[in-house]
matplotlib code that plots the C-alpha trace (Angstrom):
import matplotlib.pyplot as plt

x = [-5.0, -4.7, -3.1, -5.0, -6.1, -7.7, -4.9, -3.4, 0.3, 2.2, 5.8, 7.8, 10.0, 13.0, 13.8, 12.4, 12.1, 8.4, 7.6, 7.4, 4.9, 2.9, 2.7, 4.6, 3.2, -0.4, -0.2, 0.6, -2.8, -4.7, -5.8, -6.3, -2.8, 0.6, 4.0, 5.3, 8.8, 11.1, 13.3, 16.5, 19.2, 21.6, 20.7, 22.6, 20.5, 17.4, 18.3, 18.9, 15.6, 13.7, 15.3, 14.5, 10.8, 10.1, 9.7, 10.1, 11.6, 14.2, 14.5, 17.7, 15.8, 12.5, 11.9, 12.2, 9.6, 7.2, 7.5, 6.8, 3.3, 3.1, 3.0, -0.4, 0.3, 3.3, 3.9, 5.9, 7.8, 10.6, 11.8, 9.1, 10.6, 10.7, 7.0, 5.9, 8.5, 7.9, 4.1, 4.0, 6.0, 3.8, 0.6, 2.2, 2.7, -0.9, -0.1, -2.2, -0.3, -0.2, 1.9, 3.3, 2.6, 3.1, 1.6, 3.9, 6.6, 4.0, 0.5, 1.3, 2.8, -0.1, -2.6, -0.7, -0.6, -4.3, -5.2, -3.1, -4.8, -8.2, -7.2, -5.6, -8.5, -6.0, -6.3, -3.9, -4.2, -2.2, -1.1, -2.8, -3.4, -5.3, -8.2, -9.1, -9.2, -12.6, -11.7, -11.6, -15.0, -16.3, -14.8, -16.4, -19.7, -19.6, -18.8, -21.6, -24.1, -24.0, -23.0, -20.2, -22.3, -21.1, -17.4, -15.2, -11.7, -9.7, -6.1, -3.6, 0.0, 2.5, 5.9, 8.9, 12.6, 14.6, 18.2, 19.7, 20.2, 21.4, 18.1, 16.0, 13.5, 16.1, 17.1, 15.4, 16.4, 14.5, 11.4, 12.3, 10.9, 8.8, 5.7, 6.2, 6.9, 4.8, 2.9, 1.2, -0.7, -1.8, -2.9, -5.0, -6.5, -7.4, -9.1, -10.9, -12.2, -12.6, -14.9, -13.2, -9.9, -8.7, -6.9, -3.5, -3.6, 0.0, 2.9, 6.3, 9.1, 12.2, 14.9, 17.5, 19.6, 18.4, 14.7, 14.3, 11.8, 12.6, 9.4, 6.3, 3.3, 0.4, -2.9, -5.7, -9.2, -11.9, -14.5, -17.3, -15.6, -14.0, -10.2, -7.4, -3.9, -1.1, 2.1, 4.7, 8.3, 11.2, 13.4, 12.3, 11.5, 8.1, 8.2, 7.0, 3.2, 0.3, -2.8, -5.9, -8.8, -12.1, -13.9, -17.5, -19.8, -21.3, -18.5, -14.9, -13.3, -9.7, -7.4, -5.1, -1.4, 0.0, -2.7, -4.4, -5.7, -7.0, -9.0, -10.4, -12.4, -15.6, -16.9, -20.4, -23.8, -24.1, -21.2, -17.7, -16.8, -13.8, -14.3, -11.7, -10.6, -8.1, -9.5, -9.3, -6.5, -3.6, -4.3, -2.1, -4.3, -7.4, -5.5, -4.3, -7.8, -9.1, -6.5, -7.2, -10.9, -10.4, -8.2, -10.3, -13.8, -13.7, -14.6, -13.9, -10.9, -10.9, -7.4, -7.7, -5.3, -8.0, -8.0, -4.2, -4.2, -6.1, -3.7, -0.7, -2.3, -2.4, 1.1, 2.4, 0.5, 1.9, 5.5, 4.8, 3.3, 6.4, 8.7, 9.9, 9.6, 7.4, 9.4, 10.5, 10.3, 13.3, 12.7, 16.0, 17.6, 17.8]
y = [22.4, 19.6, 20.3, 21.7, 18.2, 17.5, 15.1, 14.8, 15.6, 13.4, 13.7, 10.9, 11.3, 9.2, 6.3, 3.4, 0.1, -0.1, 3.1, 1.6, -1.0, 1.1, 4.3, 4.6, 1.6, 2.1, 5.8, 4.9, 3.3, 6.0, 9.1, 11.0, 10.8, 11.9, 11.3, 14.8, 14.3, 12.5, 13.9, 12.3, 13.2, 11.8, 13.7, 11.4, 8.5, 10.6, 11.3, 7.6, 6.7, 9.4, 8.3, 4.7, 5.4, 8.3, 11.0, 14.5, 16.3, 15.6, 17.6, 17.8, 17.7, 16.6, 20.2, 21.4, 18.9, 19.7, 23.4, 23.1, 24.6, 22.2, 19.2, 18.5, 15.4, 13.5, 9.8, 9.0, 5.6, 6.8, 4.7, 4.3, 6.7, 9.5, 9.2, 11.8, 14.4, 14.5, 14.0, 16.9, 19.0, 18.1, 19.0, 22.4, 23.0, 22.1, 18.8, 15.6, 12.6, 8.9, 7.4, 4.0, 1.6, 1.7, 5.2, 6.7, 5.6, 5.2, 6.0, 9.4, 10.6, 9.1, 11.1, 14.3, 13.8, 12.8, 16.0, 18.0, 16.2, 17.1, 20.8, 21.0, 19.5, 17.5, 13.8, 11.7, 8.0, 5.0, 2.6, -0.6, -1.5, -4.7, -2.8, -1.4, -4.7, -6.3, -9.4, -7.4, -5.9, -9.4, -10.8, -8.0, -8.7, -12.4, -11.6, -9.0, -11.4, -13.8, -16.8, -17.6, -17.0, -15.1, -14.5, -16.7, -16.0, -14.1, -14.9, -13.2, -14.0, -12.3, -13.9, -13.4, -14.2, -10.9, -12.0, -8.5, -7.8, -4.3, -3.3, -0.6, -3.2, -4.4, -0.8, 0.3, 3.9, 4.0, 2.3, -1.3, -4.6, -7.3, -5.9, -2.5, -4.0, -7.1, -7.1, -3.8, -5.5, -8.3, -5.9, -4.0, -7.2, -8.4, -5.0, -5.0, -8.5, -8.7, -5.7, -3.5, -2.7, -5.4, -5.4, -7.2, -10.2, -11.3, -11.1, -12.8, -11.5, -13.1, -10.6, -9.6, -7.2, -5.0, -4.0, -5.2, -8.1, -10.4, -12.3, -11.5, -13.5, -11.9, -13.0, -10.5, -10.1, -8.0, -5.9, -8.2, -11.3, -13.0, -13.6, -13.0, -14.1, -12.3, -13.8, -12.0, -12.5, -11.2, -14.1, -17.3, -20.9, -19.9, -20.1, -17.0, -16.8, -14.4, -16.0, -15.2, -17.1, -15.8, -18.3, -18.1, -20.6, -21.6, -21.4, -20.4, -18.3, -18.9, -16.8, -18.8, -18.5, -18.1, -15.9, -14.1, -11.3, -13.7, -16.4, -17.6, -20.6, -20.6, -23.5, -23.1, -24.7, -23.8, -26.1, -25.4, -23.0, -21.1, -17.5, -16.3, -12.9, -13.8, -11.2, -8.4, -5.8, -5.4, -4.1, -1.0, 0.0, 0.2, 2.0, 4.7, 5.1, 5.6, 8.2, 10.2, 10.1, 11.4, 14.3, 15.2, 14.5, 14.3, 10.6, 8.9, 6.5, 3.3, 3.8, 7.4, 9.0, 8.4, 4.6, 4.6, 5.8, 2.7, 0.5, 2.2, 1.9, -1.9, -2.1, -0.1, -2.3, -5.5, -4.1, -3.2, -6.7, -8.3, -6.2, -3.9, -0.2, 1.4, 2.9, 6.6, 9.1, 10.8, 14.5, 16.0, 16.2, 13.1]
z = [-12.2, -14.8, -18.1, -21.1, -22.1, -18.7, -17.6, -14.2, -14.4, -12.0, -10.9, -9.4, -6.4, -7.0, -9.4, -7.4, -9.1, -8.4, -10.3, -13.8, -12.8, -10.5, -12.5, -15.8, -17.6, -16.4, -17.3, -21.0, -21.1, -19.2, -21.2, -17.9, -16.7, -17.9, -16.1, -16.2, -14.7, -12.3, -9.5, -8.4, -6.0, -8.5, -11.7, -14.0, -12.6, -13.1, -16.7, -17.4, -15.8, -17.8, -21.1, -20.5, -19.7, -22.0, -19.3, -20.6, -17.6, -14.9, -11.7, -9.7, -6.3, -4.9, -3.8, -7.4, -8.7, -5.9, -6.6, -10.3, -11.1, -14.1, -11.7, -10.3, -8.2, -6.7, -6.6, -3.5, -3.6, -1.3, 1.7, 4.3, 6.8, 4.2, 3.2, 5.7, 5.0, 1.3, 1.4, 3.9, 1.4, -1.5, 0.4, 1.4, -2.3, -3.2, -4.8, -4.7, -3.5, -4.3, -1.5, -1.5, 1.4, 4.3, 4.5, 7.1, 9.6, 12.4, 13.4, 15.0, 11.7, 9.8, 11.8, 11.2, 7.5, 7.4, 9.2, 6.7, 3.8, 5.1, 5.7, 2.2, 0.4, -1.7, -2.6, -0.5, -1.4, -0.1, -2.8, -1.8, -5.4, -4.7, -3.2, -6.6, -8.5, -9.3, -7.2, -4.0, -4.6, -5.3, -2.1, -0.1, -1.8, -0.9, 2.7, 2.9, 1.3, 4.3, 2.2, 4.6, 7.6, 10.7, 10.5, 12.7, 11.5, 8.9, 8.0, 5.7, 4.8, 2.5, 2.3, 0.0, -0.1, -0.2, -0.2, -0.4, 3.2, 2.5, 1.0, 2.6, 3.7, 6.3, 7.4, 10.7, 10.1, 6.8, 8.2, 7.3, 8.5, 7.1, 8.8, 7.2, 3.8, 2.9, 6.2, 5.6, 2.8, 5.1, 7.8, 5.3, 3.9, 7.4, 8.2, 4.9, 4.8, 8.6, 8.5, 11.2, 12.9, 15.2, 18.5, 18.7, 21.1, 20.6, 18.2, 17.6, 15.4, 13.9, 13.6, 11.1, 13.2, 16.0, 15.8, 12.2, 11.7, 8.9, 9.8, 11.9, 13.1, 15.1, 16.5, 16.4, 17.7, 16.1, 18.0, 16.7, 18.3, 15.4, 15.4, 12.9, 12.1, 10.2, 8.9, 6.8, 6.0, 3.9, 4.8, 6.5, 5.9, 4.5, 0.6, -1.3, -1.2, -0.8, 0.7, 2.6, 4.2, 5.3, 7.5, 8.6, 10.4, 7.1, 4.6, 3.7, 1.1, 0.1, -2.1, -4.2, -3.3, -6.8, -8.4, -5.5, -7.7, -10.4, -8.6, -5.3, -4.1, -2.0, 0.0, 1.5, 1.7, -2.0, -2.8, -4.0, -6.8, -8.1, -9.4, -11.9, -13.0, -15.7, -18.1, -15.7, -16.1, -13.7, -10.2, -10.9, -13.9, -11.6, -8.9, -11.2, -12.7, -9.1, -8.3, -11.5, -10.9, -7.4, -8.5, -11.6, -10.4, -6.7, -6.6, -3.2, -2.8, -0.8, 0.6, 2.0, 4.5, 7.2, 6.4, 6.4, 10.0, 11.1, 9.3, 10.8, 14.3, 13.9, 12.6, 15.6, 18.0, 16.4, 16.8, 20.5, 21.2, 19.7, 21.9, 19.1, 18.7, 15.9, 13.1, 13.3, 10.5, 8.9, 9.4, 8.2, 4.8, 2.7]

ax = plt.figure().add_subplot(projection="3d")
ax.plot(x, y, z, "-o")
ax.set_aspect("equal")
plt.show()
């Protein structure tokens, strides 16, 4: 149950660098959420993290945080291969879960967790924060309006330069790979703007060590007949950018590469225009609001566990098409 002030008390598993931006800072502006504690395998690191961010309680293990009755929900930003183990444990303890992307190590594990979420009647939400920003709803509205005509092709790219080759993103055992990292966003955007879950036609990977893709490109085909293309990279010749194109037989919508959540351009029979969202809040603010509303009032979420299964199914299929194995979960202690 929420605290006496009607707030969702969220505990953080680990001291991940993304936690302040995703949860801690948005929570300070949200009257329905309080960051109740942080758990760390290294307690001294946990204490330093808590002191820096004004978090009241530090736990010496993930199990201790999950077992605390004063914690209503868990934010899980652990390495990809650990998402399943600790989301499973949180659900068993009756906690709601905001889980970082990609949802699980693979589609099989994602289905298992989705079934557990349904049976537990807990909120389990994948943290695709862009889906909760007003720009995403506006893009969906334009596509549905028919202004672009019949969809012909959808493209999405997410590229970055991650020079730290010892990072978890390059570690197969922890669920690493460019497709699992940045590519999971591109897969979700293709599914969302493409209107359904596509089949994988072909895929090519560039490797950084055995089985770990530093870059991935895939061609897709949707059940309705239109095609798609995905490109993502952690280290390649592609400069850092995040773009998307939705192409119809009567027009095209293009997300800007530098400010994808702030503006996009539409070309159609109605002319060319740019729609801007510079006054909108950060994507993470909207995401946390949606999570709190789901926990406190039962409002639906756009990135449910069931939706996450579809995303992981495409990710697994891309890996197989590229001649690589899907990632495997870590089941034992870590």
